[in-house]
SERO-818334 format. One line per field, with one value per residue (C-alpha): residue number from 1; x, y negated, z negated. Coordinates in nm, 2 decimals, always signed. Example, Ala and Ser with C-alpha at 12.3 -4.5 7.8 and 13.67 -1.06 7.14 Angstrom:
nr <- (1 2)
X <- (+1.23 +1.37)
Y <- (+0.45 +0.11)
Z <- (-0.78 -0.71)
//
This chain:
nr <- (1 2 3 4 5 6 7 8 9 10 11 12 13 14 15 16 17 18 19 20 21 22 23 24 25 26 27 28 29 30 31 32 33 34 35 36 37 38 39 40 41 42 43 44 45 46 47 48 49 50 51 52 53 54 55 56 57 58 59 60 61 62 63 64 65 66 67 68 69 70 71 72 73 74 75 76 77 78 79 80 81 82 83 84 85 86 87 88 89 90 91 92 93 94 95 96 97 98 99 100 101 102 103 104 105 106)
X <- (+10.50 +10.67 +10.58 +10.95 +11.02 +10.74 +10.48 +10.12 +9.84 +9.75 +10.11 +10.12 +9.79 +9.90 +10.23 +10.05 +9.81 +10.09 +10.27 +9.96 +9.93 +10.30 +10.24 +9.95 +10.14 +10.49 +10.75 +10.80 +10.44 +10.30 +9.97 +9.67 +9.40 +9.05 +8.76 +8.47 +8.15 +7.87 +8.02 +8.33 +8.63 +8.94 +9.26 +9.59 +9.92 +10.15 +10.46 +10.48 +10.55 +10.22 +10.41 +10.17 +10.32 +10.01 +9.65 +9.37 +8.99 +8.80 +8.45 +8.32 +8.13 +8.31 +8.26 +8.48 +8.77 +9.00 +9.14 +9.21 +9.39 +9.60 +9.69 +9.78 +10.00 +10.18 +10.25 +10.38 +10.61 +10.74 +10.82 +11.02 +10.76 +10.71 +10.34 +10.05 +9.83 +9.48 +9.29 +8.95 +8.70 +8.45 +8.13 +7.83 +7.88 +8.13 +8.44 +8.36 +8.37 +8.70 +8.84 +8.75 +8.90 +9.22 +9.24 +9.19 +9.49 +9.73)
Y <- (-3.76 -3.67 -3.81 -3.78 -3.78 -4.02 -3.90 -3.86 -4.03 -3.69 -3.64 -3.98 -3.91 -3.57 -3.71 -3.99 -3.74 -3.52 -3.82 -3.91 -3.55 -3.54 -3.84 -3.67 -3.34 -3.41 -3.13 -3.12 -2.99 -2.64 -2.63 -2.48 -2.37 -2.30 -2.12 -2.24 -2.05 -2.03 -1.79 -1.65 -1.88 -1.76 -1.96 -1.92 -2.10 -2.14 -2.32 -2.55 -2.27 -2.10 -1.83 -1.70 -1.74 -1.62 -1.54 -1.48 -1.45 -1.65 -1.55 -1.88 -2.18 -2.48 -2.68 -2.42 -2.43 -2.61 -2.27 -2.19 -2.51 -2.46 -2.11 -2.25 -2.52 -2.25 -2.04 -2.34 -2.44 -2.08 -2.10 -2.43 -2.69 -3.01 -3.02 -2.91 -3.05 -2.91 -2.85 -2.70 -2.73 -3.01 -2.81 -2.85 -3.04 -2.82 -2.98 -3.31 -3.13 -2.96 -3.30 -3.46 -3.17 -3.19 -3.57 -3.53 -3.30 -3.57)
Z <- (-3.32 -3.65 -3.99 -4.09 -4.46 -4.55 -4.79 -4.69 -4.89 -5.04 -5.15 -5.32 -5.49 -5.61 -5.74 -5.93 -6.08 -6.20 -6.35 -6.55 -6.67 -6.78 -7.00 -7.17 -7.21 -7.33 -7.29 -7.67 -7.71 -7.65 -7.46 -7.64 -7.41 -7.55 -7.39 -7.58 -7.62 -7.88 -8.13 -7.97 -7.89 -7.71 -7.79 -7.61 -7.67 -7.37 -7.27 -6.97 -6.74 -6.85 -7.04 -7.30 -7.65 -7.85 -7.79 -8.03 -8.04 -8.31 -8.39 -8.51 -8.39 -8.24 -8.56 -8.75 -8.51 -8.75 -8.86 -8.49 -8.43 -8.75 -8.62 -8.28 -8.44 -8.64 -8.33 -8.14 -8.43 -8.45 -8.08 -8.13 -8.02 -8.21 -8.16 -7.94 -7.67 -7.68 -7.35 -7.27 -7.00 -7.09 -7.05 -7.29 -7.61 -7.79 -7.63 -7.81 -8.14 -8.06 -7.95 -8.28 -8.48 -8.27 -8.32 -8.70 -8.72 -8.61)
//
């Protein structure tokens, strides 16, 4: 028996999850991915197709990442984006600091 063109529950859940993400990451923003560590942070600025626009290593602690976020914003502006959406893996406690720094830049 064929399912026809109906969507499965997994398809519906995936589509709903992607819709929620698209609201959080508008197409007018570049995506700033941050790999947080103790004293070495890697920052990458990408477009929505994951094309890398800029990449840089910052040797600082998470509390000093304001400079890195400013740099990422400048790279995004140079590439024609209106703003940035910051993303990182929420491990340890450093992601909260980065989230607060990013929120303060608005």
